[in-house]
C-alpha positions in Angstrom: 59.8 102.4 122.7 56.1 102.8 122.8 55.3 99.5 121.6 51.3 100.3 121.8 51.9 102.9 119.1 52.2 99.7 116.7 48.8 98.5 117.2 46.4 99.6 114.2 43.1 97.6 115.7 43.5 94.1 114.7 46.9 94.7 113.2 50.4 95.8 113.5 51.5 98.5 111.5 54.4 101.2 111.3 56.7 102.9 109.7 59.5 100.7 108.6 61.7 102.7 105.5 63.4 106.4 106.0 62.8 108.5 103.2 59.6 110.8 103.9 59.9 113.5 106.4 58.4 113.4 109.6 58.5 109.8 109.8 60.5 108.2 112.3 61.1 104.6 111.5 60.1 102.3 114.7 58.9 98.9 112.5 62.6 97.9 112.3 63.5 94.3 111.8 64.4 93.9 115.7 61.0 95.1 116.8 60.0 92.7 114.2 61.9 90.0 115.6 61.1 90.7 119.2 57.0 90.8 118.1 57.4 87.1 116.2 58.8 86.0 119.9 56.1 87.1 121.6 53.6 85.9 118.7 55.2 82.6 119.8 54.7 82.9 123.7 50.8 84.2 123.2 50.0 80.9 121.4 51.7 78.8 123.8 49.9 80.8 126.5 46.8 80.6 124.2 47.2 76.6 124.2 48.2 76.0 127.8 45.8 78.7 129.9 48.9 79.9 131.7 51.3 82.8 131.5 54.3 80.2 131.3 52.7 78.6 128.4 53.9 75.2 127.0 57.9 76.2 125.9 58.4 72.3 124.8 55.6 72.1 122.2 57.2 73.0 118.7 54.9 75.0 116.6 54.9 75.4 112.8 54.1 79.1 111.7 53.7 80.1 108.0 55.6 83.6 106.9 54.7 85.7 103.8 55.0 88.9 102.6 53.6 91.1 99.8 56.3 93.4 97.3 56.8 96.1 99.9 60.6 96.6 99.8 61.4 96.3 103.3 59.4 92.8 103.2 62.4 90.4 102.8 64.3 92.3 105.5 61.6 92.1 108.2 60.2 88.4 107.0 63.7 87.4 107.9 63.7 88.8 111.4 60.4 87.4 111.8 61.5 83.9 110.7 64.8 84.4 112.9 62.3 85.6 116.2 60.3 82.3 115.2 63.0 80.1 115.4 64.5 81.5 118.5 61.4 80.8 119.9 61.9 77.5 119.8 58.5 77.3 116.4 59.7 76.1 113.0 59.4 78.7 110.2 57.7 78.0 107.2 58.8 80.6 104.4 56.1 81.1 101.6 57.9 84.1 100.1 55.4 86.4 98.1 51.8 86.1 99.2 48.6 87.6 99.9 47.3 87.7 103.5 44.2 85.2 102.6 47.1 82.6 102.2 48.7 83.2 105.4 45.2 81.9 107.1 44.3 79.3 104.8 47.6 77.3 105.2 46.7 76.8 109.0 43.6 74.9 107.8 45.3 73.0 104.9 43.9 69.7 104.3 47.6 68.1 103.4 49.9 70.4 106.0 48.6 72.7 108.1 50.9 75.0 109.6 49.8 76.6 113.5 50.1 79.9 112.6 50.3 82.4 110.3 52.0 85.7 110.0 51.8 88.1 106.8 54.1 91.0 106.7 51.7 93.7 104.7 50.5 97.2 105.6 48.2 97.0 102.9 47.8 100.0 100.4 49.6 102.3 103.1 52.9 104.1 101.2 55.9 102.4 100.5 57.2 103.1 103.1 55.5 101.5 106.0 54.7 98.0 106.5 53.1 96.2 109.5 52.1 92.2 110.2 48.9 90.6 110.4 48.6 86.9 112.6 46.3 84.1 111.9 45.3 81.1 114.0 43.0 78.5 112.2 40.4 80.1 114.3 41.2 83.2 112.2 42.6 86.2 112.4 43.7 87.9 115.6 41.0 90.0 117.5 42.1 93.9 119.1 42.4 92.5 122.6 45.2 89.7 121.3 47.6 91.6 119.5 47.3 93.9 122.6 48.8 91.3 124.9 51.3 90.2 121.8 52.8 93.8 122.1 52.7 93.8 125.7 54.8 90.5 125.8 57.2 91.8 123.5 57.7 95.5 125.7 57.6 93.0 128.8 60.2 91.0 127.2 62.5 94.2 126.4 62.1 95.6 129.5 63.6 92.5 131.2 66.6 93.2 128.9 65.5 90.4 126.1 68.4 89.9 123.1 67.0 92.3 120.2 67.9 89.1 117.8 70.2 85.9 117.1 71.6 85.1 113.8 69.9 81.6 113.4 70.6 79.2 110.3 68.0 77.0 109.0 67.7 73.9 111.0 70.2 74.8 113.9 69.4 74.8 117.1 68.7 78.4 119.1 69.7 79.1 122.6 65.8 78.9 123.9 65.5 76.3 126.6 62.8 73.7 125.6 63.7 74.1 122.1 65.4 71.5 120.0 67.3 71.6 116.6 64.5 69.2 115.5 61.7 71.4 116.8 63.3 74.8 115.5 63.6 74.8 111.7 63.1 76.6 108.7 61.9 75.5 105.6 60.3 77.0 102.0 57.2 76.3 100.9 55.3 77.4 97.7 51.9 77.7 99.0 51.0 80.6 96.5 50.7 77.6 93.8 48.6 75.5 96.1 46.8 78.3 97.1 46.0 78.8 93.1 45.1 75.6 92.6 42.4 76.1 95.2 41.0 78.9 93.3 41.0 77.5 90.3 39.2 74.5 91.1 36.7 76.2 93.0 35.8 77.9 89.9 36.0 74.9 87.5 33.5 72.9 90.2 31.3 76.1 90.7 31.2 76.5 86.5 31.1 72.6 86.0 33.6 72.6 83.8 37.4 72.2 83.4 38.1 75.6 81.6 35.1 78.0 82.4 37.0 81.6 81.1 37.6 80.0 77.6 37.1 82.9 75.1 36.9 85.7 77.6 39.7 88.4 77.9 40.2 89.3 81.8 42.6 92.4 82.9 44.3 91.7 86.5 45.6 95.2 87.3 48.1 94.0 91.0 48.8 97.5 91.2 52.8 95.9 91.5 51.6 93.9 94.7 51.5 90.8 95.4 48.0 90.0 93.5 49.9 88.5 90.1 49.4 85.1 91.1 46.1 85.2 90.0 46.4 86.0 86.2 48.6 83.4 86.0 48.1 80.7 88.2 44.4 80.8 88.8 42.9 82.5 85.1 45.1 81.7 82.3 44.8 77.8 83.8 41.4 78.5 83.2 41.5 79.7 79.9 41.2 82.8 80.0 43.4 85.4 77.9 45.4 87.4 80.3 47.6 89.5 77.6 46.3 93.0 78.4 46.9 92.6 82.8 49.4 95.4 84.1 51.6 95.7 86.7 51.8 92.2 87.8 55.4 92.6 88.8 55.9 92.9 92.2 57.8 96.5 92.8 57.4 98.1 96.3 57.5 101.6 95.6 54.5 101.1 93.9 55.7 103.3 90.8 52.1 103.1 88.6 49.7 103.9 90.9 48.4 103.0 94.9 47.1 99.4 94.8 43.6 99.8 96.4 40.8 99.4 95.0 38.9 102.4 96.5 41.7 104.9 95.3 39.8 106.6 92.1 43.2 106.7 90.2 43.8 103.1 90.5 40.1 102.8 89.6 40.5 104.6 86.5 43.6 102.5 85.5 42.1 99.4 85.4 39.2 100.9 83.9 40.9 102.2 81.0 42.9 99.1 80.6 39.7 97.4 79.9 38.4 99.8 77.3 42.1 99.6 75.4 41.9 95.7 75.3 38.5 95.5 74.5 38.5 93.2 77.5 35.8 91.3 79.2 36.2 92.3 82.1 38.2 93.7 84.6 39.9 93.0 88.2 41.9 94.7 90.8 43.4 94.0 94.0 44.7 95.8 96.9 48.4 94.7 97.8 47.9 92.0 100.0 44.7 90.6 97.7 42.5 90.7 100.8 40.4 93.6 99.0 39.2 93.9 95.3 37.0 95.2 92.8 36.0 94.6 89.2 35.3 96.7 85.7 32.6 95.4 83.6 33.4 95.4 79.6 32.3 98.8 79.3 35.0 100.4 81.3 32.4 101.2 84.0 33.7 100.3 87.8 31.6 97.7 89.7 33.2 98.7 93.3 31.6 99.9 96.9 27.7 100.0 96.7 27.9 98.3 93.4 29.9 95.6 94.2 28.3 94.8 97.5 25.1 94.4 95.3 26.4 92.4 92.8 28.1 89.4 95.7 24.5 89.8 97.2 22.3 89.1 94.5 24.8 85.8 94.3 24.5 85.4 98.1 20.6 85.4 98.0 19.9 83.2 95.1 22.1 80.5 97.2 20.6 81.1 100.4 17.4 83.3 100.1 16.5 85.7 103.5 20.7 85.8 104.4 21.2 89.0 106.3 23.7 91.1 104.4 26.1 92.7 107.0 27.7 96.0 105.9 29.6 99.0 107.1 28.2 102.1 108.2 28.4 104.3 105.0 26.6 102.2 102.8 23.8 104.0 100.2 19.5 103.6 100.5 19.8 102.2 97.2 21.6 99.1 97.9 19.3 98.7 101.2 16.8 99.2 98.4 18.2 96.5 96.2 18.7 94.1 98.8 15.6 94.0 100.2 14.2 93.6 97.0 15.5 90.1 96.5 14.3 89.2 100.2 17.2 89.8 102.0 17.6 91.6 105.2 20.4 94.8 104.9 21.8 95.1 108.4 24.2 98.0 108.1 27.1 97.8 110.8 30.3 99.7 111.5 33.1 100.4 109.3 36.1 98.6 110.2 36.5 94.8 108.2 36.9 93.1 111.6 33.7 94.8 112.9 31.7 93.4 110.3 32.6 90.1 110.4 32.3 89.7 113.6 28.7 90.9 113.8 28.5 88.3 110.6 29.7 85.7 113.4 27.2 86.6 116.1 23.9 86.9 114.1 25.3 83.4 113.0 25.9 82.2 116.8 22.9 83.8 117.9 20.6 81.8 115.4 20.4 84.0 112.8 21.3 83.4 109.0 24.2 85.7 107.5 26.3 84.3 104.9 28.2 87.7 103.8 30.3 90.7 105.6 31.0 93.3 103.2 32.7 96.5 103.4 32.9 99.1 100.7 36.0 99.0 101.1 36.1 96.0 99.2 36.9 93.9 102.1 34.4 90.5 101.7 34.4 87.8 103.9 31.9 84.6 103.1 30.7 82.4 105.5 31.1 79.3 103.0 35.0 80.7 103.0 35.7 80.6 107.0 34.9 84.1 107.1 38.1 85.2 105.5 37.9 88.5 104.1 40.0 87.6 100.8 39.7 89.3 97.8 40.2 86.5 95.1 38.1 84.5 96.8 35.1 87.3 96.5 36.5 87.6 92.7 36.6 83.6 92.1 33.2 83.2 92.9 31.8 85.9 90.6 33.6 84.3 88.0 31.6 81.1 88.9 28.5 83.4 88.1 30.2 85.1 84.8 31.0 81.7 83.5 27.2 80.5 84.0 25.9 83.7 82.4 28.0 83.9 79.2 26.2 80.8 78.3 22.6 82.6 78.2 24.6 85.5 76.8 24.6 87.7 80.0 27.0 90.0 82.0 27.7 90.0 85.6 26.5 93.6 85.1 22.9 92.4 84.7 22.6 91.0 87.9 22.4 94.8 89.1 21.0 96.8 86.4 18.2 98.1 89.1 20.6 99.1 91.6 19.4 102.8 92.2 23.1 105.1 92.3 22.9 108.2 94.1 23.0 111.6 92.1 26.0 112.8 94.0 28.1 111.9 96.9 31.3 112.9 98.4 33.2 112.2 101.8 34.8 114.7 103.6 37.3 114.4 106.4 37.4 116.9 109.2 40.8 117.0 111.3 40.7 117.4 114.8 43.5 118.4 117.5 45.3 115.3 118.2 44.9 116.0 122.0 41.1 115.1 123.2 40.1 114.3 120.0 37.8 111.8 121.0 36.0 114.0 123.2 35.9 117.1 121.0 34.8 114.3 118.5 31.9 112.9 120.5 31.0 116.5 121.0 30.3 117.2 117.6 28.5 113.6 117.3 26.1 114.4 120.3 25.2 118.1 119.1 24.5 116.8 115.6 22.0 114.2 117.6 20.3 116.7 119.8 19.8 119.2 116.9 19.4 117.4 113.4 15.6 116.5 114.1 14.6 120.3 114.6 15.8 120.9 111.0 13.1 120.7 108.7 12.9 117.3 107.0 15.5 115.7 108.7 15.3 112.3 111.0 17.8 110.5 112.9 18.6 107.1 111.6 16.8 104.2 113.7 18.4 101.7 114.6 22.3 102.9 114.0 25.7 101.3 115.0 28.3 104.1 114.0 28.5 107.8 114.7 25.0 109.7 113.6 23.5 108.8 110.4 20.7 111.9 109.6 17.9 111.2 106.5 17.4 114.4 104.8 13.5 114.3 103.3 13.5 117.4 101.9 12.9 118.4 98.2 15.9 120.4 97.6 18.6 117.2 99.5 16.7 114.0 99.5 19.4 111.9 100.7 21.1 111.5 104.1 24.4 112.2 105.5 26.6 110.1 108.3 29.4 111.9 110.8 31.6 109.2 112.5 34.7 109.4 114.4 37.6 107.3 112.6 38.6 104.3 114.0 42.4 105.3 114.6 42.4 108.7 113.4 41.7 112.3 114.7 39.5 112.8 112.2 35.7 112.8 111.9 34.7 111.4 108.7 31.4 113.1 106.7 29.5 110.9 104.1 27.0 112.7 101.9 24.4 111.3 99.5 21.6 113.3 97.3 19.3 112.1 95.0 19.0 115.6 93.7 21.3 118.1 91.8 22.9 120.7 94.1 21.5 118.3 97.3 24.9 117.4 98.6 26.1 121.1 99.1 22.3 121.9 100.3 22.7 119.0 102.7 26.3 120.3 103.8 25.6 124.0 104.0 23.1 123.2 106.6 24.9 120.8 109.0 27.5 123.3 108.8 25.1 125.8 110.0 24.1 123.9 112.7 27.3 123.0 114.0 27.8 126.9 114.1 25.1 127.5 116.0 26.0 125.5 118.3 29.7 126.7 118.3 31.3 124.3 116.6 33.6 124.8 113.5 35.3 122.3 111.6 
């Protein structure tokens, strides 16, 4: 088995269920159990600083899953693997990804680590694992090491799993019956109470959402708790909410705030029910977006602008770290409010780590956010949490409501592009990095010779070009995908037909260089 294929940046993802042609299952319960055992070994290495680890120490690891059809079988295997490695397992059942971090820093009864079984918005046949310690999510290098440990164990003929009942002693050296147990914990109720209390405290009353009709679309993922466990206790009318029931086949739409069909569904729900606000989550609730009373989406650049306006009132002059595809209008919006827009790289870990770096080096950055809906706030442990993002916006919504205003009023002056598009150009799997870099180097070399074109400086990902010609008035960014043999191209323009003209001239430039996409 090629264990490295299971790594997707700082996560593990794979095909967990058969049924899709050409996609062979590689994340089986046996594999998940082996990875769980390797994670315990990694935790011991991390604590002791030695390769052998502190085998006698008992660790408690929380395990949650989203609604995927393979979630329960993988969770059982993960728990079995944890116990086989001498750790205690805390079965949290249906959970959100952010909750599996928050349980590691819980004031009352923290766990030493957390594992979330999810593949975010990927299709029903996929699944994966995300890992947390009290310091945050594991980094790419950490995941590589966990998989390396699993591969080494497999090479040594390690067992693929053993049947361990809750409370019984495994046959792992150093583990005892008292140190290797399985217990259940309804942590999502605790986490819901935390979010509700945050909103109450921020709004200054016990039922701050009384009289508001709020529609939640959980996409049949794990986010239904937010409607019933957070909004309803605060007085909101959630009667128009949709797809709160977990269903790992996702029969209604892809649970993804970036998906056009998903956003259209929540927009329609708001209009049809006359709701004051709409909320949509991805499968594991680490991303979100909202919809205003008119049924208009507030996502991508608009969502970044909205939360930036809140952050900049609380922390004047803060640096807002975003991914690379944000618009010029957003940069102007942030600057007009006294903030600093730091356009960085795609990848939620990239923007979070950059935010941390800036603060460590003496900067003042309170928000790291991607256009995908990943938003990490400094006040919330740099955790990308879609539910916390919405909770913070609901505090502001409750305050504005007292003055007869709505959240949309905060971004009324955000300049939107007239046209925008994203293209994705596939590259041959073999040698795609070299070919992709050749394309980017060619653009960087030749673009300044095109009338009206200039390179964006500074720029941290791919090649971003400003197009100032009167019939273009926009920009484009071409970059190499973080994980796939693909060159994404984002183009925006402030004039009719500008996107097509930019795309045409870029194509001609590449053709002259002997590159055809």
